[in-house]
C-alpha positions, -999 to +999 in steps of 0.1 A: -065+503+858-054+481+887-017+474+893-005+440+881+026+421+894+050+437+870+041+472+882+048+461+917+084+454+907+089+490+893+099+520+914+097+555+900+065+552+880+055+587+870+017+582+864+002+547+870-030+554+852-011+562+819+018+538+822+002+506+833-018+487+807-027+451+797+004+447+776+029+458+803+042+490+818+055+519+799+089+533+810+095+570+809+125+590+798+147+605+826+179+614+808+195+612+774+233+609+772+257+617+744+288+594+742+317+618+743+346+594+743+346+557+734+347+529+759+369+498+755+360+461+754+387+434+753+387+396+752+394+389+789+377+418+806+408+432+822+409+463+800+372+471+800+366+509+802+333+527+802+325+553+776+325+589+788+290+602+786+274+636+793+237+645+796+223+659+764+211+695+765+174+702+771+154+732+759+122+749+768+096+746+740+073+771+758+083+792+788+051+782+806+058+744+802+067+724+833+091+702+814+119+706+789+126+688+756+155+670+741+161+679+704+181+649+692+198+649+658+205+617+639+228+593+657+233+571+687+225+581+723+221+563+756+188+567+775+179+563+811+145+556+825+128+571+856+118+536+867+140+510+883+133+473+884+135+449+914+127+412+918+154+394+899+131+377+873+140+388+837+117+410+817+116+422+781+121+459+774+110+471+739+106+504+721+071+518+723+052+519+690+049+557+692+087+560+691+091+534+663+065+553+642+088+583+644+118+564+632+137+560+665+143+528+683+163+509+709+171+472+710+146+448+725+163+434+756+158+407+782+171+422+815+169+418+853+177+455+859+171+487+840+204+502+829+211+527+801+199+516+767+213+526+733+189+547+712+191+551+675+177+584+661+167+587+624+182+612+599+155+638+605+160+636+643+134+634+670+121+655+699+114+640+734+097+657+762+110+649+798+091+619+811+080+608+776+070+572+775+097+555+753+098+519+762+074+491+774+084+464+799+067+430+798+069+399+818+085+370+799 
């Protein structure tokens, strides 16, 4: 499939033929973080403190695999994509249908850059393989 304008704004695409489609570009999972200590948000911004986060453990499903898996239990995490966005024009980032169908989701956001996004995991948990396609970015 030929690249369209949105794909030209993304660096770090893992596999163009799989990620680029008519509806947008799928974003892949680079890292999952656990929030270890709360951040702070105040009225005026003078006491803003980031949350302390650490990368969530990955495991091998099969010793012959090239990539590891995250085994996420129910709860909240922060995810980071492999891709970065340039160009300044806002885009919409939404959860892929395959992730929604398994009970996990992140908020739909309008953004100008790809920062960490909160991810909600259902009571039964979910498994993600490194580079899993978890989000779709679309032009507004």
